[in-house]
N, C-alpha and C positions, 0 to 999 in steps of 0.2 A: 535578592539571592537568585531568583529564577532567571533574571536576565543575564547574570554572570554565568550560570549553568549553560544557557543557550549560546552565549558568546564562546565559551570553551568548546562546546560541541561543534559549533560552526568552524572554529579554528581547526579542529580535527579533520573536518570535511575538507577544508581548503588545503591542508597538508596532504590529504589523500589525492586531491586533484594535481597538486604539484609533483607528487611522486609517481603519478601515472597509475592510479588504481584501476583495476579492470572495470569495464562497463558492465552493466547488469541489464537484463531483460531487453536486450536489443538484438535478439536473434542468437545469442551465445549460449542459451540454455537448451538442453536437449529436449525433444518432444517425445511423448509417449505415442504409441500407435493410434490412440484416439484423438491426438492433437493437443492434449493437455500438457503443461510443462512438467518436465521431470525434476528430480532433486537438484538443489542448488545450494551451495554454502552461503551463509551470510558473511559478507566481507568483514575482515577484522576491524576496519575503521568504524563500521556500523556497530559491531559488538562493543567496542570501546565507548562510543558515544552513548549507547543505550545503558551501559553500566554507569557511566557518569550521570546520566539523566535519571537513574534508578528506575528504568523500564525493565521489568522482569518478564520472562517467558510466561505467557498466559494472561498478562494484563490486557484488558479489553475495554472497549467503549463502543457507542453507537456512531454510525457514520452515514453520510449521504454519499453514494457511490460516484456520482458525477455532479460537479458543481453547476453544470449547465442544465441539469434536469432535476434539480432538488424538489422534493415533496410532490413529485408527479405520481399519478396512479400506476403507470407502467413506464419503463424507460428502455431505451435501446443502447446497449454498450457495443462498441466496435473494437476489433483487435487493435492493440496499440496502447499508446500512453493514455493515462487518465489522471485527472486532478479531482480528488475527493476532499471532503471537509468533515471534521469531527463535530458531532452534536454534543458530546460530553467530553470531559477531560480524560485523557489517556495518561495516567500517571502524572508526570510533571508537564506533559504537553497539554496545554489548556485549549479548550474549544474557543474559537473556531479555527484551530490549526488546520493547515492544508496538508494533505498527504499526496505524494506523487508516486505513481506506480505504472504497472503494465497489466493489460487485460488480454486473456486468451479466451476465445469463444468456440473453439473447435469441438470440445467434448460435450457431454450432456448438460453441463452447467458452466457458467462463466467462472473463470479463475482470475482473481486479482491479487497481485503481489505488490507491496509497497516498499520503496527503497529510500525515500527521502520524506522529511517533514519540514514545514515552514511554520514555526510558531507565530502567533499574532505579534505584530510589531517587530519581528526579526527581519533582517535584510538578507540573510543567507540560509539556505536549506541545511538540515542536519541529516546525516545518514542514519537510517533505521532499517529494520527488517520486520515486516508485518504482513498479515494476510486478511482478506475479507472472508468471513465465515458466517454461516447462518445455521440455525438449528431446525428450521422447518421448511427447508427446500426453497428459500427465497432466491437462491442463486441459480436454480434450475431454469433452463431456457424454455420459454413458452413456445407452443407450436406456431409455425410460421416464421421463425427466426431465419433470416436469410444467411447464406454463407458469410462468415466474417463478422457476424453480429450475434448478439444475444438479447432478445427481448425478455425483460424481467418484470414480474408482476409488481414489485415494490422498488422504490428508489433508494432504499437504504437497508442496512443490516448491521452486523458487528465487524469490528476490526480487532485483531489480536496480535500481540508482539510474539515473534518467534526467533529462535537462534539458528534456524536452517529452514529451507523450504523443502517439503517432502512431496 
């Protein structure tokens, strides 16, 4: 059943590519004065895929922010694309699904927005909308973070499904 669900969602994503859906997180989002990303709507294709996958706003799981720096004491994130990995299942997305998103480091803390997921064993990415969040300031940049980077104390935190980026 799960593989049929992912096949359908992947089909939705392919249809979005064919119809020319707008790109996300590639410089098209407005930035606030502190350099953090401004509001952004979740694409309709992602909303449809998340409904089909029964991913609801607020669903969450633990995540490693960067697959290349997993389980490190501290990590350095750079502005731009990032590949993360789920430590726990996120609704019907089973760990260790990969999440693909974009990192902004200009503000006081790193901001990560996710736009695609690749379930284990799947050959195509599925559109989603999710954000990295933490409750205890784990996304706050450590002193000494160079411009365009965010040194974080921990390699992981939480990821949560959203229906828009605020």
